[in-house]
N, C-alpha and C positions, 0 to 999 in steps of 0.2 A: 185894160183900157176900154174894151167894148162893153164889158159888164157894168163898170162904175160910170164910165164916161157917156156911153150912148144909151144903154138900157135904163139906167137909173138917173140919167140926165144931170150928172155932176160935171158942169162945164170946166171947172178947175182941173179935174182929173184928166179930162180930154185935152185940155191945153198943155198941161205938164207932160203927159205921156206922148202926146202927138208930136210936140217939138223934140222930145227925147228921141223918138224913133226917126224923125226927119234927120237930125244931126248924126245919129248912128248910121243911117243909110248913106249920108254924104261921106262919112269916114270910110265905110266899106267901099264905096265907089272910088274914092280917091286912092285907097290902097290898091285896088285892082288896076286902075289906070297907071299908077306909079310903077307897079310891078311889071306891067306889060311894056311900058315905055322904056324904063331904065334897065330892066332885067337883071337886077342885083339886089343886095340886101338893104338898099336905101329905103325901100318901101316900109321897113320896120320902124322908121322914124316918124311915120305919119301919125300914129297914136299920140306922140308927144305934143302934137299940135292940138288934137281934139280932147284928150283926157282931162287937162286942167279945166277946160270949159265944161266938160261933163260933170266933174266934181261939183263945180259951182251950180250947174243946172239941177242936179239931184238934190243938193242941199237947199237951194231956193224953192224947189218944188215941194220938198217936205215942209218947209215953213209956210208956203202958200196954202197948203191943205189945212193948216190950223189944227185944232184939236177936236174936230168933229168926230164923234164916236163911230159913225158909219164908214168913215174914211180911214180908220185906224190901220186896216190891213194894207191900204195903199201906201200909207206913210212907212209902215214896216218894210214894204217892198222897196221903196225908194232908199231907205237906210241900208237895207241888205245890198242893193245894187251899188250904193256908194262905197261900202266896205269892199265888195267884190272888185270894183274898178280900181280902188287904191291898191289892193293886193296884186291885181293884174299889172298895174303900173310899176310896182316894186319888182315884180318878176321880170318885166321887160327891161328895166334898168339893169338888173343883175345879169342879164344875158348879153348886153352890148359888147363887153370885151370878147366873148366867144364868137359872136356873129361877125364882128369886124376884125377878128384875129389879132387883137392887140396883145403884144407880147410884154411880159413882165421881165424886167432886168433883174436877174437873180443876184447880181453883185450888189445892187442897191438895197436889196432886201436883207442881205447878211450884214451890210455895213451899218444899217439902222438898228440892228438887234443888239 
């Protein structure tokens, strides 16, 4: 962000990454406040509010950068982060049953087989 946005004066990079870090900071702050206030696993649901917006934000950021050759590494960074957050989201969803101790009814599993 500092290299491309400030040093090389690409205002688009500064805008895209600046808002990305602001929203990320808000998410972390909201997670900390929720964890301290509620003191249970409900704080794990906070990313479900922010991650869909982050997906859109990273995708739009990569399209805003266009195909300028000097910003190619920034586009690759945004695409990498988009893939990383999608994997993170899938892992979070897969952990919900364990975190909330949802039990599986074994009789319904054998009846469906």
